[in-house]
C-alpha positions as CSV (number, residue, x, y, z in Angstrom):
1,X,-15.5,21.3,-9.6
2,X,-16.8,19.6,-12.7
3,X,-19.4,16.8,-12.3
4,X,-17.2,14.5,-14.4
5,X,-14.6,14.7,-11.6
6,X,-16.8,15.3,-8.6
7,X,-19.3,12.4,-9.2
8,X,-16.8,9.5,-9.2
9,X,-14.7,11.1,-6.4
10,X,-17.8,11.3,-4.1
11,X,-18.8,7.7,-5.0
12,X,-15.2,6.4,-4.4
13,X,-14.2,8.3,-1.3
14,X,-17.3,9.5,0.5
15,X,-20.3,7.2,-0.1
16,X,-21.3,5.0,-3.0
17,X,-24.4,6.6,-4.6
18,X,-23.3,10.2,-4.0
19,X,-22.0,10.4,-7.5
20,X,-25.4,9.4,-8.7
21,X,-27.0,12.2,-6.7
22,X,-24.6,14.7,-8.4
23,X,-25.8,13.2,-11.7
24,X,-29.4,13.5,-10.6
25,X,-30.0,9.7,-10.6
26,X,-31.8,9.5,-7.3
27,X,-33.3,6.1,-7.7
28,X,-30.0,4.5,-8.6
29,X,-28.3,6.4,-5.8
30,X,-30.8,5.0,-3.3
31,X,-30.3,1.4,-4.6
32,X,-26.5,1.7,-4.4
33,X,-26.7,3.1,-0.9
34,X,-29.1,0.4,0.2
35,X,-27.0,-2.4,-1.3
36,X,-23.8,-1.1,0.3
37,X,-25.5,-0.6,3.7
38,X,-27.0,-4.1,3.6
39,X,-23.6,-5.6,2.8
40,X,-21.9,-3.6,5.5
41,X,-24.5,-4.9,8.0
42,X,-24.1,-8.4,6.8
43,X,-20.3,-8.2,7.2
44,X,-20.7,-6.7,10.7
45,X,-23.1,-9.4,11.8
46,X,-21.0,-12.2,10.3
47,X,-18.0,-11.0,12.2
48,X,-20.0,-10.7,15.4
49,X,-21.4,-14.2,14.9
50,X,-18.0,-15.7,14.4
51,X,-16.6,-13.8,17.5
52,X,-19.6,-15.0,19.5
53,X,-19.1,-18.6,18.5
54,X,-15.4,-18.5,19.4
55,X,-15.9,-16.7,22.8
56,X,-18.7,-18.9,24.0
57,X,-16.8,-22.1,23.0
58,X,-13.9,-21.2,25.2
59,X,-13.7,-22.9,28.7
60,X,-14.3,-20.8,31.8
61,X,-12.7,-21.1,35.2
62,X,-14.8,-21.8,38.3
63,X,-15.2,-18.0,39.0
64,X,-16.5,-17.4,35.5
65,X,-13.4,-15.8,34.1
66,X,-12.1,-16.8,30.7
67,X,-8.8,-18.7,30.8
68,X,-7.8,-18.0,27.2
69,X,-5.7,-15.1,26.1
70,X,-6.5,-12.7,23.2
71,X,-3.9,-14.5,21.1
72,X,-5.8,-17.7,21.5
73,X,-9.1,-16.0,20.5
74,X,-7.3,-14.5,17.4
75,X,-5.8,-17.8,16.5
76,X,-9.2,-19.5,16.8
77,X,-10.9,-16.8,14.7
78,X,-8.2,-17.1,12.0
79,X,-9.1,-20.8,11.6
80,X,-12.7,-20.1,10.9
81,X,-14.2,-20.6,7.5
82,X,-13.9,-17.3,5.7
83,X,-15.8,-18.1,2.4
84,X,-18.9,-16.1,3.4
85,X,-16.8,-13.1,4.4
86,X,-14.9,-13.3,1.1
87,X,-18.2,-13.4,-0.9
88,X,-19.6,-10.4,1.0
89,X,-16.4,-8.4,0.6
90,X,-16.2,-9.1,-3.1
91,X,-19.9,-8.2,-3.6
92,X,-19.3,-4.9,-1.7
93,X,-16.2,-4.1,-3.7
94,X,-18.0,-4.9,-6.9
95,X,-20.9,-2.6,-6.1
96,X,-18.6,0.1,-5.0
97,X,-16.5,-0.1,-8.2
98,X,-19.7,-0.1,-10.3
99,X,-20.9,3.0,-8.5
100,X,-17.7,4.9,-9.3
101,X,-17.7,3.7,-12.9
102,X,-21.3,4.6,-13.4
103,X,-21.0,8.0,-11.8
104,X,-18.0,8.8,-14.1
105,X,-19.6,7.5,-17.3
106,X,-22.9,9.2,-16.8
107,X,-21.2,12.5,-15.9
108,X,-19.0,12.2,-18.9
109,X,-21.9,11.6,-21.2
110,X,-23.8,14.5,-19.7
111,X,-20.8,16.7,-20.1
112,X,-20.4,15.7,-23.8
113,X,-24.1,16.4,-24.4
114,X,-23.8,19.9,-23.0
115,X,-20.7,20.8,-25.1
């Protein structure tokens, strides 16, 4: 498969930064991979933090069991402030799109240079 097709497909559907590896831009690939990994971790911990806050705020019965149903937990989570999640998701999406675009444009320029 031609690098002009393979590079953006790898960045889009497998892992951001793999297209840069195909284009032999290893430093940029590492930076993209690190940025996406950090954002995924931040999203994961933000969701865990919100879930922790909701679950520990719920009342317990005398035997230590939770009296709330899953729907109550979901409703409480839906009322949480989602601005940080939105910012993290938009940053992740922006970096991902940049990786695909960069992989395509660099592969296209390299292909034109070889022709």
